[in-house]
N, C-alpha and C positions, 0 to 999 in steps of 0.2 A: 504494500500500500504506500502510495506517495505521501510525503509529508504535507500537511495542510499549510505549512509555511512557505512552500516553494513559490518563488517569484515567477517562474516560467512554467507554463502549462506543458504537461507531457501528453503525447498522443499515444494512446494504447494501441499497439499493433498486435494482433492476436494470431496464434498459429493453430491451424487445424489441418490434419492430413487424413486422406482416405487410406485404408478402408474404415477402421472403427475407432482407433484410439488416437487422440491428438498428440503429436510428438513434434519436436523441433525438426525443421527441414535442413538443418546443417549440423555438421560435427565440428568440434573445435580443432582447426588445423594448426599445424606448426606455424609459429610467427614468421619463420623464414622459409616458407614454402617457395618452391621454384617459381619465378615470375614467368608470365606468358611471353613467349618469344616474339610474337607478332606485336608490333607497336600499335596501340589504339589510335584512332583519329581523335584529335582534340576538338572540343566544342566551346562555343562562346557562352558567357553567362546568359545571354538572351535565349540561346537555344535550350539551355537547361531550364530556364524559367518559362519557356513556352510550354513546358510540361504543365498539364492542368492539375489542379488540386480538386479532389472530389471528397465530399463528406456526406453522410446520411443525415436524416432528420435527427434531432437530439434524442438521447436515450429516453427522455421523459415523454416524447411525443409519439404520434402515430405515423409510421413511415410510408404506408400504402394509402392511396386514395380509397374512398369507400367502395368504389366499383372494382378495385384491384388492378386497374389498368395503368397506373403510374406510380412512381416511387419519388418521394420528396428528397431532393439532394441540394447541397450547396456546391458551387463551383466558381473558380476565378477565371473562367475561360475568356471573359472580356477584359481581364486585368484587375478587376475588383470583385470580391465575392458577392454573389447574388443567389437567390433561391430559384430552383428549377423543378419542373415536373418531368421525370424521365419515363418514357413509355416502356412498359414491361416487355412488349413484343419487339422492342428495338426501335431505333431512330434517334434523332437529335433531341437533346433536352429542350423543353419549352420554358422560356423565361417567365417567372412570376414576379420578379422585381427587376428594377433597371437602374440601380444606383451607380453613379460614376465616381463617387467620392468615398462613401462610407460602406464598409463591409456589412452585408445583410445576410443572415444565416437562417436556414430552414430549421424550424422547430417541430411542427406537427400539422398534419391534415386534421380537419374536423371529421368526426366519425360518420356524419350523415350526408355531407355534401362536399363541394370542392373548395370551401374556405380554407385558409392556411394561416397558421401562426408563424411569425418570424421575429427575430431579434436583430437589433442594430444599435450602434453607439448613437446616443442622442446629443452628445456634447462634441461631436466631431471625431475624426479618425483617431483612434487610440485612447479616447477618454475613459473607456471601460464603464461609462454610465449607460449601460444597455437598457433599452425599453423593449417591451413586448408589443408587437403590432399584429393586427389581423388584416389579411388581404381578403376583401369581399369577393363575391362571385362576379361582380362587374369590374373587378380589377382595382377598385379604389382601396386605399390603405388607411387604416385608423390606428392611432396610438392608444392602446389600452391602459398605459401606465404613464400619463403625462406628468411633467414636473421638471424643473430646471436641473435639480441636483439629484434626481431619482435614479436608482439602479434597480432593475427588476429582471427576473428570470422565470421561465416556465418550470414548474416542479413536476407536473404530471396531470393525468386525467383520473377521474373516478371510474369504477367498474361499470356504472350505468351510462357513462359517456355523455352525461348532461352537464357536467361541471368540470372545469379545469382549475388547477391551483397555481398561483403565482406568488413568489416571494418578492417583497419590495421594502425599501427603506424610506418610503415616502413619509411615514410618521416620525421616524427618528433616523437621522443619517448613519447612526452607529450600529443599527440592528436591522434585521430583515424580518418583517412580520409576514404571516401567512394569510392570503386572501383567496376566497372561493369566487370564481366567475361563472355566471350562468352562460351556457354555450349558445343560447339563442338571443338573449337580451344584452349580454356583456355586463349585466349588473353585478357589482362586486360587493362582498361583505368581508369584514375583518373577522377571521375565525381563530387567530392566535396572536396575541400581542407578545412579542419576543422580549424576555427579560435579559437577553444578552448571551444567547447560545447559537448553535448552528442548526437551522432547520434542515433535516435530511430527507424525510419521505413521509407520505401519508398512505395509510392502508387503503386498498382499493374500495372498501366499503365506506370510507370516509370517517371512520370512527377514531382511528389511532394515528397519532403524530409521533414520529421518532425524531428526537433531537440529539445532537452530539455536543458535548461540552468539554473543550480542552481545558485541562488544569495546568499542565506544563507541556513541554514538547514530548515528554515521555509518559505522560499520565493523562488519560481522557476517559470520559464516561458516555454511556448511552442512556437516555431517559425516554419514557413513554408518557404521552399526554392523552387522556381520554377526552376527545373533543365533544362527546355526547354526555360527559359527566362533569366532574368538578374542575377539569382542565389544570389540575395541579401536577406538575412533572413528577414522575415516579422513577426512581433509580432502578435500572435494569442490571447494571454491571457492578454491583458492590464488590469491592476488592481491597486488598492491602498492598501497599508499596506502589512502585511506579509501573503501571500496566496501562497499555493503550487499548482503546475500543473505538469502533466506528460502525455506523449503519451501512449495510449493503442494500437490503430491500425487504419489503414485506412479501410474503407468499401471496399468490393471486386469490386464494380463498380467505385472506385476511385472518388466518388463524395463527400465523407465526411471523416473528421478526427474525430475519437473518442478519447477523452482525459479525464484525471481525474483531479478533482479539489476539494479542501476542502474550497472553497470560501463561501459555503452555509451552513456551520455548522461545527460540530466537525469531521465529517467523509468524506472520499473521495467519490464523486459521479462521474458517467460517463456522459459526455456531448458530443454532436456532434457539429462540425463546418462545415458548408457547404462551400466547396472549391470554388464555383462560386459566392455565394452571401455574404458569411461571417456570415450568420445567425447561431445563437447558440441555442441549445435546449437540455433539460435534456433527458437522455436516461435511466439511472438507478439511483434511489435514494432510500436509505435505512438507517437504524439506525446502520449500520456497514460499514466499508470500502469496497468499490468495489475493489477487488484485480486485476482483469483484465477483458478484453473483447476481444474476438477473433471470427473469422468467418470461415466457410468452404469456399473453393475457389469460389464457385458460389454465396455465400451469403445466401443460403437457411437456413443454421444452424448458430446459434449464441451461443457461450459458454460464460458465465459470472460467476463470483464467488464473494462471500462475505466472508470477514474474520470475522466470527461470534463467538466471545468469544473463541478464540483459536482453532476453527475448521472451515474449509473453506467449505461453502455451494455452490455447483455448480448447475447451470441450463443450460441444453442443450435445446435451444428453436428452434422449427421449425417455421421460420419466415413466411412461407406460410400459416400457420394456426394460428400463434400467441400463440401456446400451447407448453408446455414442452414435450419432447419426452418420451414415455413410453417404458421401457425395461422389458422383462419378464425373470424370472429365476435368478435374481440378489441376491447375498447375502447382508447382512448388511455391510456397509463399505463406504469408501471415494473413489469416482471416480476421476481420474485425467488423464492428458496427452492425451486428445482426439485427434485422428488423423483420416483422411478420405481417402477412396480410390478414384480413379479418377472420377467415376460417382456418388460419394456420396451416394451409397447404403449401405455402410458398414463402421463401425468405429472400430478402435482399441483403447484401453484405459487400464489403470491400476486401480486396486481396492485394498485398504488397510484399516486397522483399527489399534487400539491400539495393538491388539494381532496378527495381520497378516500383513506382509510386502507386497509390491506391487506385486500382481498377475497380469498377463497379460490376458486380455479378448478381445473378439471381439463380435460385435453385428450387426445384419442385421437391417438396418433402415426401411426397408419395412415391415418386419414381427415383429420387436421388439425382436426377439429371441437373447439372449446373451449366450456366451459359453466361459468357461475358457480354455486358451491355456497353461499357465504355472503357477505353484504353487511355490511361493518363500520360504515359511517357510520350514526349514529343516524337513525331515520326522522323524528325531530323536526326535523332540519336539512335545508334545501334546499341542495343542493350549489352551486346557482347563486349563493347568497349568499356563498360563500367566494371567495378570491382566488388567482390564479396568481402565482407569484413570477417575478422577473426577475434575471438575473445582471448585476451592474454592476461597474464598476471606478472607483476614485478614487485620486488621487495623495496619498501621505503627505507629511509636511513635508519629508522629504529627497528627494522625487521618486520613491520606490519606488511602483510601481503595486500597489494592494491590491484583490483581488476580494472580492465580497460578494453575498449573496442578499437581494434587496429585496422586501418585501411592502408594497404600497400600498393603503390602504383605499379602497373604493369611495366616491366623493364627495369625496375629498381634492383640493383645487384651490387656485389662488392666491386665489380668493374665499373659500375655506373651508379654510384651512391646518389640518393635523392635528398633534397631538402625536406624538412619535417616541421610539423605543427603539433603542439600539445593543445588539444581542444578541451575547454573547461565548461562543464554544464552549469545551468542556473540553480537557484535554490535560495538559501541553504536547504539541502535535503533532496535535491533533484537526482536524476540518474541519466547517464548516457546509455542508450539502448541501441540494439541493432535495428535496421530498417532504412528505408530510403531517405536520403537528405540531399537535395539539390546543392546546398551549400558545400557539403563534404565532397560529393561526387565531382563537382566542378573543380575543386582544388586538387583532388587526387588525379583527375583527368589531365590536369596541367602539371603533373609530376610531383606533387607534394604528398609525402606520407602524413597521415592524420592519425594521432592516437587520442581518442576520446577517453580521458582518464576518469574513473569513478573514485575520486579521493575519499578518504575517511569522512564520514558524515553523509555519504550518499545513501539513498534508500535502495532497497532490493537485496541487501546482503545481511540482513539480521539486525535486531535492535541494538546489539552491542556496537557493531560497526557504525550504525546510524548515529549513535550518540557520542562517538569518539571525539567529535570536534565541538561539543557543547561548551560554550564560553571559552573556546580556543580557536575561534574563526580567524583566518588570516595568519595562523601560526602553524598548527599541526597539519591542517589540510593544505596550506600553501606549500609546506615542505614536500608533500606528496606530489604536487604539480612540478616542483623543481626536480624531484627524483624521476618523474616521468620523462623529463627532458634528458636526464642523464642516461636512463634506460635506452632511449632512442639513440643517443650517441654511441652506445656500446654495440649497436647492430652494424655489421660491416656494410650493409646496403643503405645506410643513412649517412649523409654528409655531416660530420660531427661539428662543423663550424657554420651550419646553416639550420638552426633550430629556433622556431618562434613559438610564442604562446598566444592563445586566442580564446575569447569567451564572451558570453552575453549575460547581463544581469549580475547575479552573484559571480558567475564566471568572468564577467568583465572586471569585477572587483579584484578577483584573484589574479587576473592578468596584470592590472595596474600595480597590485601589491608585489607581484613577482619582479616587475621592473624596478620598483622602489626599494624593496628589502633584500633582493638578490640581484643586484644590478648587472652582474656578469653571467647570470644563468641562461639568459636567452638573447638572441640576436635582435629581436624586435617583438612588439606586442600589438594585438588588435583588441581594443577595449570597446565592446558593443554595449551601450547604455549600462555601464558598470557603476556601482557605488564607489565614490571616492571619499566621502565624508559621512561616516556612519552616525555621527552625532546628529547631523541634520536629517539624514534619511530616516532614522528611527523616530525622530520627533515629527516627521511629516507623513507618516503612514496614513493612508486614506481612512476616514472615519468608518467607512463601511467594512473595513477588515474586522472590526468588533472583537469577538472572542479570539480570532486568529492572531490578532495583534498581541494579546497577552501571552499566547504560546510562543510567538516569535521573540518577545522580550525575554521569556524564560530561557530560550535557546541562545539568543544573541547577547542578552543583558539589557536591563532597563536603562534607557538614556538618563533617567533621573539619578541613578546611582552608579552607573558604569561608564559615564562619559569619558573618564580618564583613559580607560582601556580602549574605548571606541576611537578616541583620538589617536592612541598609539598604533592601532592597526590600519588607520585610514591613509591611503596613498597620498591624498592631497597635502597633508601636513609633512610629508617626507618627499615631496616632489624634487627637492634639491638632489636627492640620491639618484634620480633617474638619468641614465646616460644613453640608453638605447632608444631607437625610434619607436614612436607609437602612433597608431591610427585610432581615432576616437569617432564612434558613430552613435548618433542620438536621435530620438524622436522628440519633437518640440512639445507634444501633448502627453508625454509620459507622466502618469500620476504616481508611479512607484519610485522611479529614479528620476528626479527632477533634472531638467536640462542644465541647471546651474552646476550640478555635479560634474558634468563633462566640461562645461565652459571654464570653470575655475582651474581645472587640471590643465586644460589646453593653454590657458593664459600663463600658468606657472611654468610649463615646459618651454613655451616660446620665450619667456623672460630669461630662461636658463640656456637658450640657444640649443635646445634639444630638438632634433627633427620631429615634428608632430603635424599630422594632418587631421582635419576635422570635417565630418560630413553630418549635416543636420537636415532632417526631414520635417518640414513644417506641418505635414498632415499625418504624422504617425505617432504612436504611443510606445508602449512597452512590447515591442515586437512589430515587424513590418508586414502589413497586409497587402499593400498595393504592389502589383507585379513590377511596374516600372521602378519603384523604389527598391524592391529586392534586387533587381538587375543592377541598378546603380550601386547599391551597397556591395554586391558580389564583385562587380568590376573593380571597385575601390580596394577590396580585400586582396585580389590577385595582383593588381598593379603595385600596391604597397609591398607585398611580399616579394614580388620580382625585383623591386627597387632596392629593398634593404636586406633581404635574406638570401635569395638565390645569387650564387657567385659563379 
């Protein structure tokens, strides 16, 4: 389970293999496997980003139209994400929104007609102040959650399909209340006034509300609220010590709550809580984290996933037989985003791999026949020119074993050593996983080794590893990144004098910190909206983070009491130590890492005559949505690396 404090969202890519049991489609190869002799063609950033991104309706929504003839998807095929109806029988997606500036995402069909729920930033690109909109049958769009500083999201539908639930901070910017909306009139009513917790799910019958309450980054609880009773939260997960819990889902019959817990070992397990008796039972136990559990509306099918060594293994279980579903005609790859039609005879899903982004597929659950509807990879790119990753491990300076995901360019050898990049994920508490990345594949295609390091504090490797950097950020985890660079230099197929560091969000912080506190460790750094002044950043956390902010403060330290340490680890206050070139990339609307974080560091480096380049996107926030902006950023990464790293 990913940390709730992660600054960057993770895309779950799920693995399912025919015939019956879901297994990874890769084996861990040797880090120094023989490179392919034939040199691949190189492609431009524009060609990589002409690849289309496809996503299904949200997990809370209804993915198929009521007549079963179309699937609700999101796509950036115009350069900006919009909502589309994809014909099940094949054909081009039909646009349902036409934004040219703000990403608009598919959420749900209405159960009885062709109306559609969508979400989009209301405060401009990257503001994260999402509103929920309805697209009427005549194509007009209505904002269901108006308000200048409102953030709202779809939580789901009831079993009767006459009510949908939305969370909104309209009443209090620091918390999300729960509202019920009538599917015909859109009349809303407040059904739970949030005291400062995380609303997780509502039972299909509308009676029970599950809420999660972080106490610390290592300790959290699940509560139940009887919406037809006294509405007083009741603790479900009484425990002693630091144990984490979180809601997965209610069962479709509204009889059980499925929740996650790491009370029984290093990894998250799925357990059930009987809503009538309170009895608890294990549902899924494994040697990796259970990422999630979900059900088809009738409960016949259950989807669950394990975070298995940077790759997510998915099982689609037919509960009537107790066996995984068998699909025919499937390629190798990771299955994700499973959605069901009304009678559960058909599913839609995505398939991806290291060398192929999300393609959209559909399958008949009666016959098991699967069929591809959309191909995401640009036709200009030959998939054979791209590279598969390998999971490697290296020893940090103190002996801790650190996992990472390695991409080795074709042709890299002792006779032809390649320049390299240590890629640092966001967080704190994120994880680098296997799967398609245009950013990574473009750099590898141009001859750069990429090692995506999962430094201590990363999720996915057990709770001990996850908490190894608590109150030690920018210190223990930073050394792991420095040691990743050293591991690369020890490979005879890496040019040991051409190693850079690069990352976004928390990874951008570690990038800047590496150049400030280990000024000789890397030849250059690319800081993508990274924190440079923790004192200011922690004081400016958006109000709507609410309970998550408390957990973040527990992990990072409270700015009211730990400002001295925050100042000590902040690259801005040690910019005089930086001697190696830096590229800084920032979104002007970023609510998490304010632009001033980047601007002050850039000014300090310029004052010290350190080579620094700065790219600012006026219409982006914490992560770049617009295709042209992503192309511009990618071109800047490669040009900078070629200028300052490749020799």
